[in-house]
N, C-alpha and C positions, 0 to 999 in steps of 0.2 A: 211270517207265521209266528204267532205268540203262543207258547205252551204255558197254560195256566197251572202252576204247581198245585194249587189247592183243588183243582178239578181232577187230579190225576193220582191214583194209588190203591193197593189191595190189602185188606186185612184178613185176619183169620175168618174163614167161612164157617158158618154154623154147620155142625155135623148132621143136623136134621134138615138141611137145606134141600128142597125138592124143586123140580122144574115145574113151571106154570106155562101153559100154552093157550089158556082161554082168557081173552080180554075181559076185564070187569069194568063196568061203567061207573065212574065216580061222579055221581049226580051233583053232590054238593060243590064240586070244584068246577062245574061248567056254568059260567055266568049266564044270567038271563038278560034278555034285551030290555032296555029301558026306553021310554018314549023318545023318539028322535035318534036312537042308536041302532045300528044294524051290525050284528056280529059277523065276523068272517065265516064263510061256509066251512063245514068239516072237510078234512083232507084224509084220503085213504093212503096209508103207507104200509111197508113191511118192516116190522120192528124185531130185532134180535138183541137179546141181552144175555151176555155170556160171562162166566167166571173162568178161572183156570181149570175147573173140573166139571162145571155144570152149566147146562142151558136153562136159564131162568125164564126166558120168554122167547118164543119164535113163532110169529103169526102175523097175519094181516091185521091192521088196526085202523079203525076210523077215529081220527083225533078231532075232538071239538075244541073250540077256542077256550082259552082260560087266561087268567091274569097271573103271570109269574110272580114270584116273591119280589117284594119291593116296588111293585107297580100296580096300578088299577086299570091299565089298558089291556083289554083282552086281545090275544092273537093266537094263531094255531102254530105252536112252536115245539121244540124238542122237549122242553120242560113238561108241557102238557102231555106229550106221548108217554113219558115215564110215569107221570101221575096217573094216567088213565090205563096203564098196563095192569093196574091192580097190585103191583109190588110195593112194599114199604120202602121208602127212600128218604135219605137225609141229605140236606144241602147246606153249603156255606155260601154266603153272599159277600162279594167284594165289590164295592161301588154298586153298579146296577147289573153285575154279572153273577150268575148262580152256577155253582159247581157241585158235582156229586161227591158226598162223603161216603155213602154206602147205598147199595140196592139189594134187597132181598137177603140181608144179613152179611153181604160181602163188602168189606170196608177198605178204604185206602190204607196202604202200609208203606209209608215213605221210607222207613228204614230199610226195606227190601226192594225199594224202587218199583213198587207195584201200585198202580193207580188207575182210576177209571178214565178211559178214553172213549171218544165217539167218532164214528165215521159216517160220511155221507157218500153213498155209492162207492165205498172202499177208499174214499179220500178223507184224510184226517180232518176233523172239524176245525174250522179256522176261528170260530167264535164260541162263546159260552152257549150251552144248550138252550137257555131261555131266550137267546137272541137269534137262534136259527129258525127262520120261518119255513115250515114244511111245504114241500111240493107234492103234487099228486103222484102216486106210485113210486115215491122215493124209497130207497133202501137205507134204513138207519140201523147201524150196528153200534151197540154200547158194550164195551168189553173191558175186562180187567184180568191180567195174567196170561192171556193168549192173544196173539196178534193174527191178523188175517193173511191168507195166501191169495195170490192172483194167478190165473192160468190164461195162457193164450196159445193158439195153434196156428200153424202155417196156412191151413185151409180147413174148412168144415166139410168139404166135398172132395176128399182125396181119391185119385184113381186107384183101382185095385192093382196090386203088385207094386205100388209105389210106397215111399216112406214119408210119414207125416211128422213134422217137427212139433214138439210140445215144450213150452217154456213155463217154468214155475218161479214166481218171485215172492218174497216174504217181506212184510212190513217191519221196519225197525228205525233206529235213530243213528245218525252218524256221530263222529267225534265232537261235532258242534251242536249236537242234540237237534239237528234238523231232520224232519221225517223223510224217509226214503223207502223205496221198494228195491231190495237187493236180490241178486240171483240166489235161488234156494237150492243149495247142493244137497244131495242125498234125500230129496223129497220123494215120496211115493207117488206114482202116477197110476191111477186105477182106470182101466178102460174095458168096458164090458165085464167079462169074468176074468180078465187078465190084469197083470200089473207089471210095472217096471220102475226104475228110479232115475232121477236126474243126475247129471255129472256135476263137476265143480262149477260149471257155468249155469246151472239150473236148467239144462236142456236134456230132453229125452227124445228118442226116435222110435216110432212105431211103424212096423210093416203092416200094410193094409192087405188082407188076404181074401176078403169077400165084400159083397155089397150090403151086408147086414148093418143096419143102423146101430150105433152104440153111443153111450155117454162116457165122458172122460172128466176126471177131476184130480186135483192134487191134494195130498195129505202129508202131514209131518207132525211128529210128536211135539206137544206144547204149542201148536199153532191151530188156528181154526181151519177147517177144510175149505178149499176153494169152491167157487161155484162150479156147477156141472155144465159142460158144453155138449150139445148133441152133434154127433158126427154122422154124416150120411155119405158113405163111399159110393162111387159110380164106376161103371165099366170104363176101362182105359180108352176104348174107342170113342165113347161119349165125351170124355174129357178132352181128347185130341180135337174133336169137332167143335169145341167151344161151347157146348151146351150146359156146362156146369154152372152152378150159381155162385161159385167162389169168385171173390173180387180181389184186386190187388191195389195197393196204394202207390206202387211204383209207376213212374211215368215211362212210356216207351221211349227208347233212344231216338234222336232225330235222324232222318235219312241222310246217307252220305252225300256230299256235294257232287253235283254233276261235273263231268270233265269239261273243261273249257276248250 
């Protein structure tokens, strides 16, 4: 993975910065078909653009093909998504790669090691935004100053009176500047109307007391909230009968050898 320094970093945000959640169509930047040319079809994605304090954009967006900076070849890419969000953006181009300098008034600040990053389904983008071809229903996160959290649970259908494990991890960089998700100690775990926190290993345990369905998510200061997971507890006797929808990736142990 190559981290592009010019694509990455946060500057002073405008005091009058406000969130925008309504996509605006940028007609002049959507190329028209010429004889013998067929444009790629539009792609529907979910786009989030976040700063250290503000949500600039968080909505579904239908992205039309456009020609990124430095090329005349239209495609449906991450550059087009930013362009068609309606937010003002500034870019730098290195070779044929385009990187964000600022979006919605929030700029890179290399001195404070703050810079724009982008994620595809919570995985750090491996190429420049203009080279990332969008996929249908993809989750694109563009962020500066706040990293994402991930959440996982031991089961989404825990039996009543059992304990359910919750794990929260946070995105960061190791000593070699390689991207990693690390255990998120002291993160908040919000479940229904209750809350708890993770231990040093990023783990929390929740006692299931009823069959009431609830959602669960992770939160932490200076991080973006995790996605929410819907939990549907079941009666213990149903769980024991094997009628739950929970699955396991662990293989069953082989049967013991027969006596010779």
